[in-house]
C-alpha positions as CSV (number, residue, x, y, z in Angstrom):
1,M,-16.5,-1.4,10.2
2,R,-18.9,1.3,9.0
3,P,-19.7,3.3,5.8
4,V,-17.3,6.1,5.0
5,E,-18.9,9.5,5.4
6,L,-16.7,12.1,3.7
7,R,-16.1,15.5,5.3
8,E,-16.5,17.1,1.9
9,P,-18.4,15.5,-1.0
10,G,-16.2,14.5,-3.9
11,R,-13.0,14.9,-1.9
12,V,-11.2,12.4,0.4
13,S,-8.3,13.2,2.7
14,I,-6.0,10.3,3.8
15,Y,-3.0,10.3,6.2
16,A,-0.9,7.1,6.5
17,C,1.9,6.8,9.0
18,G,5.0,6.5,6.9
19,L,8.8,6.1,7.0
20,T,11.1,6.0,9.9
21,V,14.4,6.3,8.0
22,Y,17.0,4.5,10.0
23,N,17.3,1.3,7.9
24,V,16.2,-0.1,4.6
25,P,12.5,-1.1,4.0
26,H,11.4,-4.7,4.2
27,I,8.4,-6.3,2.5
28,G,6.2,-5.7,5.5
29,H,6.5,-2.0,4.8
30,G,6.0,-2.7,1.2
31,R,2.6,-4.3,1.9
32,G,1.5,-1.1,3.7
33,W,2.5,1.0,0.7
34,L,0.6,-1.2,-1.7
35,V,-2.6,-1.3,0.5
36,F,-2.8,2.5,0.5
37,D,-1.7,2.7,-3.2
38,V,-4.6,0.4,-4.2
39,L,-7.1,2.3,-2.0
40,R,-5.9,5.6,-3.5
41,R,-6.1,4.4,-7.0
42,Y,-9.6,2.9,-6.5
43,L,-11.0,6.1,-4.9
44,S,-9.6,8.1,-7.9
45,F,-11.3,5.6,-10.3
46,C,-14.6,6.3,-8.4
47,G,-14.2,10.0,-9.3
48,L,-13.0,11.3,-5.9
49,D,-10.3,13.9,-5.6
50,V,-7.8,12.2,-3.3
51,H,-5.3,14.1,-1.0
52,Y,-2.9,11.5,0.3
53,V,-0.3,12.4,2.9
54,T,2.4,10.2,4.5
55,N,5.1,11.4,6.8
56,V,8.8,10.9,7.1
57,T,10.1,10.5,10.7
58,D,13.7,11.8,10.2
59,I,14.6,12.1,13.9
60,D,14.1,9.4,16.6
61,D,16.0,7.2,19.0
62,Q,17.0,4.6,16.3
63,I,18.3,7.3,13.9
64,I,20.3,8.9,16.8
65,D,21.7,5.5,17.8
66,R,22.7,4.6,14.2
67,A,24.3,8.0,13.7
68,A,26.4,7.6,16.8
69,A,27.5,4.1,15.9
70,E,28.5,5.1,12.4
71,G,30.1,8.5,13.3
72,R,27.6,10.4,11.1
73,T,25.1,13.1,11.7
74,E,21.4,12.2,12.2
75,S,20.5,14.2,9.0
76,E,23.0,12.2,7.0
77,V,21.6,8.8,8.2
78,A,18.0,10.0,7.6
79,A,18.8,11.3,4.1
80,D,20.5,8.1,3.0
81,F,17.8,5.8,4.2
82,E,15.0,8.0,3.0
83,A,16.4,7.7,-0.5
84,S,16.5,3.9,-0.3
85,W,12.8,3.9,0.9
86,W,11.6,6.0,-2.1
87,E,13.7,3.8,-4.5
88,A,12.0,0.7,-3.2
89,S,8.5,2.3,-3.2
90,D,9.0,3.4,-6.9
91,A,10.2,-0.1,-7.8
92,L,6.9,-1.5,-6.5
93,G,4.9,0.9,-8.6
94,V,3.6,2.9,-5.7
95,M,2.5,6.5,-6.5
96,R,4.3,9.2,-4.5
97,P,2.1,11.0,-1.9
98,A,0.8,14.5,-2.5
99,D,2.7,15.6,0.6
100,T,5.6,14.0,2.6
101,P,6.0,16.2,5.7
102,H,9.3,15.6,7.6
103,A,9.2,15.6,11.4
104,T,12.2,18.0,11.7
105,A,10.3,20.7,9.7
106,Y,7.4,20.6,12.3
107,V,9.3,20.7,15.6
108,A,8.3,24.3,16.4
109,D,4.6,23.5,15.7
110,M,4.9,20.4,18.0
111,A,6.5,22.5,20.8
112,R,3.5,24.9,20.5
113,L,1.0,22.1,20.8
114,V,2.8,20.7,23.9
115,A,2.8,24.1,25.5
116,E,-1.0,24.4,24.8
117,L,-1.7,21.1,26.4
118,V,0.4,22.0,29.5
119,A,-1.4,25.3,29.8
120,S,-4.8,23.6,29.6
121,G,-3.8,21.3,32.5
122,V,-4.0,18.0,30.5
123,A,-0.2,17.6,30.3
124,Y,2.5,18.0,33.0
125,E,6.3,18.5,33.2
126,T,8.8,16.3,34.9
127,S,12.6,16.3,35.1
128,T,12.9,14.2,31.9
129,G,10.1,15.7,29.8
130,V,6.5,16.6,29.3
131,Y,3.8,13.9,29.5
132,L,0.1,13.7,28.6
133,D,-2.2,12.8,31.5
134,V,-4.3,10.2,29.8
135,D,-6.8,10.1,32.8
136,Q,-7.9,13.5,31.7
137,V,-8.7,12.5,28.1
138,D,-12.3,11.6,27.4
139,G,-12.6,8.2,25.8
140,Y,-8.9,7.2,26.0
141,G,-8.8,3.6,24.9
142,L,-11.7,3.8,22.4
143,L,-9.5,3.1,19.4
144,A,-7.8,0.2,21.1
145,R,-11.3,-1.0,22.1
146,Q,-10.2,-1.3,25.8
147,P,-11.3,0.7,28.8
148,L,-8.6,2.8,30.5
149,D,-8.5,0.5,33.6
150,S,-7.8,-2.5,31.4
151,L,-5.0,-0.7,29.5
152,R,-3.5,0.4,32.8
153,A,-3.6,-3.1,34.2
154,G,-1.8,-4.4,31.2
155,A,0.8,-1.7,31.1
156,R,4.5,-2.6,31.7
157,V,6.0,-1.5,35.0
158,E,7.1,2.1,34.6
159,V,10.4,3.1,36.2
160,D,9.8,6.8,36.0
161,A,8.4,7.6,39.4
162,E,7.5,11.2,38.3
163,K,4.8,9.9,35.9
164,R,1.3,9.9,37.2
165,S,0.4,6.8,35.3
166,P,2.4,4.2,33.3
167,L,0.1,5.0,30.3
168,D,1.1,8.7,30.3
169,F,3.3,9.2,27.2
170,A,6.1,11.7,26.3
171,L,5.1,14.8,24.4
172,W,8.5,16.4,24.8
173,K,11.9,14.7,25.7
174,K,14.3,17.0,27.5
175,A,17.8,17.2,26.0
176,K,20.4,14.4,26.6
177,A,24.1,14.8,26.0
178,G,25.1,14.2,22.4
179,E,21.5,14.3,21.0
180,P,20.1,16.9,18.6
181,T,17.8,19.4,20.4
182,W,15.4,22.2,19.6
183,D,14.3,25.1,21.8
184,S,10.9,25.1,23.7
185,T,9.3,26.7,26.7
186,F,10.4,23.6,28.6
187,G,14.1,24.0,27.6
188,P,16.0,22.3,24.9
189,G,14.9,18.8,23.7
190,R,12.9,17.1,21.0
191,P,9.3,15.9,20.5
192,G,7.9,12.5,21.4
193,W,7.1,10.3,18.5
194,H,3.3,10.3,19.0
195,T,3.1,14.1,18.6
196,E,4.5,14.5,15.0
197,C,1.6,12.9,13.2
198,V,-1.1,14.9,15.0
199,V,0.5,18.2,14.1
200,M,1.3,17.3,10.5
201,S,-2.0,15.6,9.6
202,L,-4.1,18.5,11.0
203,D,-1.9,21.1,9.3
204,L,-2.0,19.5,5.9
205,L,-5.5,17.9,5.9
206,G,-7.4,20.0,8.5
207,D,-9.7,19.1,11.3
208,G,-11.9,16.0,10.8
209,F,-10.0,14.6,7.9
210,D,-11.4,11.4,6.4
211,L,-9.0,8.5,6.8
212,H,-6.0,7.7,9.0
213,G,-4.2,4.4,8.9
214,G,-1.2,2.2,9.1
215,G,-0.3,-1.3,10.3
216,I,-2.4,-2.9,13.0
217,D,0.5,-2.6,15.4
218,L,0.0,1.2,15.4
219,I,-3.5,1.0,16.8
220,F,-2.1,1.1,20.3
221,P,-0.3,3.0,21.6
222,H,0.6,5.2,18.6
223,H,-2.7,6.0,17.0
224,E,-4.5,6.0,20.3
225,N,-2.0,8.6,21.6
226,E,-2.3,10.7,18.4
227,R,-6.1,10.8,18.9
228,A,-5.7,11.6,22.6
229,Q,-3.6,14.7,21.9
230,A,-6.1,16.0,19.3
231,V,-9.0,15.4,21.7
232,A,-7.1,17.1,24.6
233,A,-6.5,20.1,22.3
234,G,-10.1,20.4,21.4
235,R,-9.5,19.4,17.8
236,S,-11.5,17.0,15.6
237,F,-9.2,14.2,14.4
238,A,-9.7,11.4,11.9
239,R,-13.2,10.4,11.0
240,H,-12.3,6.9,10.0
241,W,-9.4,4.5,10.6
242,V,-7.8,1.9,8.3
243,H,-5.3,-0.7,9.6
244,H,-3.7,-3.4,7.5
245,G,-2.4,-6.8,8.6
246,W,1.2,-7.9,8.9
247,V,3.5,-9.9,6.8
248,M,4.2,-13.0,8.8
249,V,7.2,-15.3,9.0
250,G,5.7,-18.5,10.4
251,T,3.8,-17.4,13.6
252,E,5.8,-14.2,14.0
253,K,5.4,-10.7,12.5
254,M,8.2,-9.7,10.1
255,S,10.2,-7.0,11.8
256,K,13.6,-5.6,12.1
257,S,13.7,-6.2,15.8
258,L,13.3,-9.9,15.3
259,D,15.8,-9.9,12.4
260,N,13.5,-12.1,10.3
261,F,12.9,-9.7,7.5
262,T,13.3,-9.7,3.7
263,T,14.1,-6.3,2.2
264,V,12.1,-5.0,-0.8
265,A,15.4,-4.9,-2.8
266,E,16.1,-8.6,-2.0
267,L,12.6,-9.6,-3.1
268,L,12.8,-7.7,-6.4
269,E,16.2,-9.1,-7.2
270,R,14.4,-12.4,-7.9
271,S,10.8,-11.6,-8.8
272,D,8.6,-9.3,-10.8
273,P,7.4,-6.4,-8.6
274,R,3.9,-6.9,-10.0
275,A,3.9,-10.4,-8.5
276,Y,4.2,-8.9,-5.0
277,R,1.3,-6.5,-5.7
278,L,-0.7,-9.5,-7.0
279,L,0.1,-11.5,-3.8
280,V,-1.0,-8.5,-1.6
281,L,-4.2,-8.1,-3.6
282,R,-5.1,-11.8,-3.0
283,S,-5.5,-11.1,0.7
284,Q,-8.0,-8.8,2.3
285,Y,-6.0,-5.9,3.6
286,R,-6.8,-6.6,7.3
287,S,-5.6,-10.2,7.2
288,Q,-2.1,-11.5,7.7
289,I,-0.1,-12.8,4.8
290,E,3.0,-15.0,4.3
291,V,5.5,-14.2,1.6
292,T,7.5,-17.3,0.7
293,P,9.1,-18.6,-2.5
294,D,6.0,-20.7,-3.0
295,T,3.5,-17.9,-2.6
296,I,5.5,-15.6,-4.9
297,A,5.9,-18.3,-7.5
298,D,2.1,-18.9,-7.4
299,A,1.5,-15.2,-7.8
300,E,3.9,-15.1,-10.8
301,K,1.8,-17.9,-12.4
302,G,-1.3,-15.8,-12.0
303,L,0.5,-12.8,-13.5
304,D,1.6,-14.9,-16.5
305,R,-2.1,-15.8,-17.1
306,L,-3.0,-12.1,-17.2
307,D,0.0,-11.2,-19.4
308,R,-1.0,-13.9,-21.9
309,L,-4.4,-12.4,-22.1
310,A,-2.8,-9.0,-22.9
311,E,-0.7,-10.7,-25.5
312,R,-3.5,-12.6,-27.1
313,F,-5.7,-9.5,-27.5
314,S,-2.9,-7.0,-28.1
315,L,-4.1,-5.0,-25.1
316,P,-2.5,-1.6,-24.4
317,E,-0.9,-1.1,-21.0
318,H,-3.4,0.8,-19.0
319,A,-1.3,1.3,-15.9
320,G,2.4,1.0,-15.5
321,L,4.9,1.6,-12.6
322,Q,4.2,5.1,-11.1
323,A,1.4,5.7,-13.6
324,A,-1.4,8.1,-12.6
325,P,-4.7,6.5,-11.5
326,I,-7.3,5.5,-14.0
327,G,-10.2,7.9,-13.9
328,P,-13.9,7.1,-14.0
329,E,-14.1,8.1,-17.7
330,M,-12.3,4.8,-18.6
331,A,-15.4,2.8,-17.5
332,Q,-17.5,4.7,-20.0
333,R,-15.6,3.5,-23.1
334,A,-17.4,1.3,-25.7
335,D,-14.9,-1.5,-25.3
336,V,-15.5,-1.9,-21.5
337,V,-18.2,-4.2,-20.2
338,A,-20.4,-2.2,-17.8
339,E,-21.6,-5.3,-15.9
340,E,-18.0,-6.3,-15.1
341,V,-17.2,-2.9,-13.8
342,E,-20.3,-2.9,-11.6
343,R,-19.4,-6.3,-10.1
344,F,-15.8,-5.1,-9.5
345,C,-16.9,-1.9,-7.8
346,A,-19.4,-3.7,-5.6
347,L,-16.6,-5.9,-4.2
348,M,-14.2,-3.1,-3.8
349,D,-16.8,-1.0,-2.0
350,D,-17.2,-3.8,0.5
351,D,-14.2,-3.0,2.7
352,L,-11.8,-3.1,-0.2
353,D,-12.4,-6.8,-1.1
354,T,-9.5,-7.2,-3.4
355,P,-9.4,-11.0,-3.2
356,G,-13.0,-11.1,-4.5
357,A,-12.4,-8.4,-7.2
358,L,-9.3,-10.2,-8.4
359,A,-11.0,-13.6,-8.5
360,G,-13.7,-12.0,-10.7
361,L,-11.0,-10.6,-13.1
362,F,-9.4,-14.0,-13.5
363,E,-12.8,-15.6,-14.1
364,A,-13.5,-12.8,-16.7
365,A,-10.2,-13.5,-18.4
366,N,-11.1,-17.2,-18.7
367,R,-14.4,-16.2,-20.3
368,A,-12.7,-13.9,-22.7
369,N,-10.4,-16.7,-23.9
370,A,-13.4,-19.1,-24.2
371,L,-15.3,-16.6,-26.3
372,A,-12.3,-16.1,-28.6
373,D,-11.9,-19.9,-28.9
374,A,-15.6,-20.0,-29.9
375,G,-15.1,-17.4,-32.6
376,D,-16.9,-14.5,-30.8
377,A,-14.1,-12.0,-31.4
378,S,-16.0,-8.8,-30.5
379,A,-17.3,-10.0,-27.1
380,A,-14.0,-11.6,-26.3
381,A,-12.1,-8.4,-27.0
382,A,-14.4,-6.2,-25.0
383,L,-14.2,-8.5,-22.0
384,A,-10.4,-8.7,-22.2
385,S,-10.1,-5.0,-22.4
386,T,-12.3,-4.7,-19.3
387,V,-10.0,-7.0,-17.4
388,A,-6.9,-5.0,-18.4
389,T,-8.6,-1.7,-17.4
390,L,-9.7,-3.0,-14.0
391,C,-6.3,-4.5,-13.4
392,G,-5.0,-1.0,-14.1
393,V,-7.3,0.4,-11.4
394,L,-5.5,-1.9,-9.0
395,G,-2.1,-0.6,-10.2
396,L,-1.4,-4.0,-11.9
397,A,0.0,-3.4,-15.3
398,L,-0.4,-6.2,-17.9
399,H,2.6,-6.7,-20.2
400,A,2.3,-8.4,-23.5
401,S,5.4,-10.4,-24.3
402,A,7.9,-8.9,-26.8
403,A,7.5,-10.1,-30.3
404,I,9.0,-13.5,-31.0
405,E,11.2,-14.0,-34.0
406,L,10.2,-17.2,-35.7
407,D,12.3,-19.6,-37.7
408,D,11.2,-20.4,-41.3
409,E,9.7,-23.8,-40.5
410,T,7.7,-22.4,-37.5
411,Q,6.5,-19.4,-39.6
412,R,5.4,-21.8,-42.4
413,L,3.3,-23.9,-39.9
414,V,1.7,-20.7,-38.5
415,T,0.8,-19.5,-41.9
416,E,-0.7,-22.9,-42.9
417,R,-2.7,-23.1,-39.6
418,D,-4.2,-19.6,-40.1
419,A,-5.2,-20.6,-43.7
420,A,-6.8,-23.8,-42.4
421,R,-8.8,-21.9,-39.8
422,A,-9.9,-19.4,-42.3
423,A,-11.1,-22.2,-44.5
424,S,-12.9,-23.8,-41.5
425,D,-10.6,-26.8,-41.8
426,Y,-10.3,-27.3,-38.0
427,Q,-9.0,-30.8,-38.2
428,R,-6.0,-29.6,-40.2
429,A,-5.6,-26.6,-37.8
430,D,-5.6,-28.9,-34.8
431,A,-3.0,-31.2,-36.4
432,I,-0.7,-28.2,-37.0
433,R,-1.3,-27.0,-33.4
434,D,0.0,-30.5,-32.3
435,Q,3.1,-30.0,-34.4
436,L,3.8,-26.6,-32.9
437,V,3.3,-27.9,-29.4
438,A,5.8,-30.8,-30.1
439,L,8.3,-28.1,-31.2
440,G,8.0,-26.4,-27.7
441,W,5.4,-23.7,-28.5
442,G,2.3,-22.7,-26.5
443,V,-0.4,-22.0,-29.1
444,E,-3.4,-19.7,-28.7
445,D,-5.8,-18.1,-31.1
446,G,-5.8,-14.4,-31.2
447,P,-7.9,-11.9,-33.2
448,T,-5.1,-11.6,-35.7
449,G,-4.3,-15.3,-36.0
450,T,-2.2,-17.9,-34.3
451,L,-0.2,-16.6,-31.2
452,L,2.9,-18.5,-30.0
453,R,4.8,-18.4,-26.8
454,R,7.6,-20.4,-25.4
C-alpha cells in the first residue's frame, strides 16, 4: 500500500475489469461493483474529476460454449446477459461507468498489438496461436509478488509442446471450426482474454492511467499478463492497483464454477438493496465477507436505525439509486458539521476505511438523537444532516418512512403529549409515551413534536 500519486492533478482515471456476459451476475460480482462505486463517489466528493471505465467481455470460451448449447449466436447470448448485468447493477444503485468498451469492438486494435509484439521478438507464433514469451518481459511476476522461477515451478503441466514456457499465454487463438473469427496477420482467429483490457484501458485512459483493479483472483495471471503486454510494448501501464476481497461461502469463494452462488436478483427479492451496500461497507474492501441471512438481517437493522434518524429529523434524501455523486460543495453548507466531515475523510483516505467511517456515522447518529432528547434541537439537526450527507457520499440513501395515518385515539394522545412537553410537564409526557408504547408504537421526539413508528 502506498499513497496515490495522480498522473494529472485534479483528475483520476480508473479502469476496473468488468462483465463477462455468459450468465447472470451473482453477489460476488455485486461486491466488486459496490467497492468501485464507493471509491468513485468518494473521489468525486473530494473534488476530483473521475473518469471511470469498465469493460464488457462479449466473446470468450464460455459465451461460445453457451451459444452452441442453446443454438444461438454468440452476440445473442452476450446481449441477453449484458442486459441482466446492467439491470442488477442499477438495482444496487451503482452508477454507470463513463465508458463501457466491448471486446468485439477492439479486435482489430488487439490484432495490431499482437503483431507489434511478434515483430519486436517478445511474442512467437505456434500452430495454435500467438504467445507472449514471459522470459523476455522485465519484472514479470512483480504484481503477483513472486519471482519468475517461483511462478514457473508452480505452473500446471502444459500439454502444448510448442510453447517455450508453461507461463507463456495466448495473445491470439487461431480459428477452430464453428467459432467466430476475425482476420489478422496470423490468419483468422480471436484474441486471448488477457489482451483486451490492455488495449481498451490504454485507448480510453492513456498511458500511465491512475488506478486499475478488480477481484483479488485477477492479480495473477490476468492483471500480471495485462501489465506484461504493456511493458513488452514499451507502454506505461497502471500507476496503482486496487483489488477487493471475495464473497465467501464457508471456506470457499463464491463462484459459478463451484455452483455455490446467490444471484443479485435472488438477494434483492428478499432484501433492501441498500442493506447489501451497508454490509459491503462494513468490511474493508480487501477483506473477505460472508453474505448470509443473518448478516443481511443485521445490516437491515443498521439501515433501519439510519432511516429512523432521517424520519426523526425530516432529512432530505441526499443520494438515491443511480444518483450523481455528492460534490465537495455539500460539505461547506451551514448545516454540516465540519469536524465530522474531517473525521470521515481521514478514515476514507486511509485505504478506503469504510468500516471505520461507517462506525463514526452510527456514533454521530446516536449523538444527534441524544442532543435532540436533551432539547438541543439546533446541534442535533446539524449533526443528523451531516450523517445523511456522508451516507450519501457512500451512495447510501436514507429513507424517511411514509407518513402514518393515525386513528383518533392515537392522535389525541400525540397532541396531549406534545402539549405536556411544551408545558415542561415531562412526567405527564412520559406517562403518555408509555400508553403509546402499550398500543404498539415506537415513540421518538422530533423537532416538530412526537414521532411514531410501528
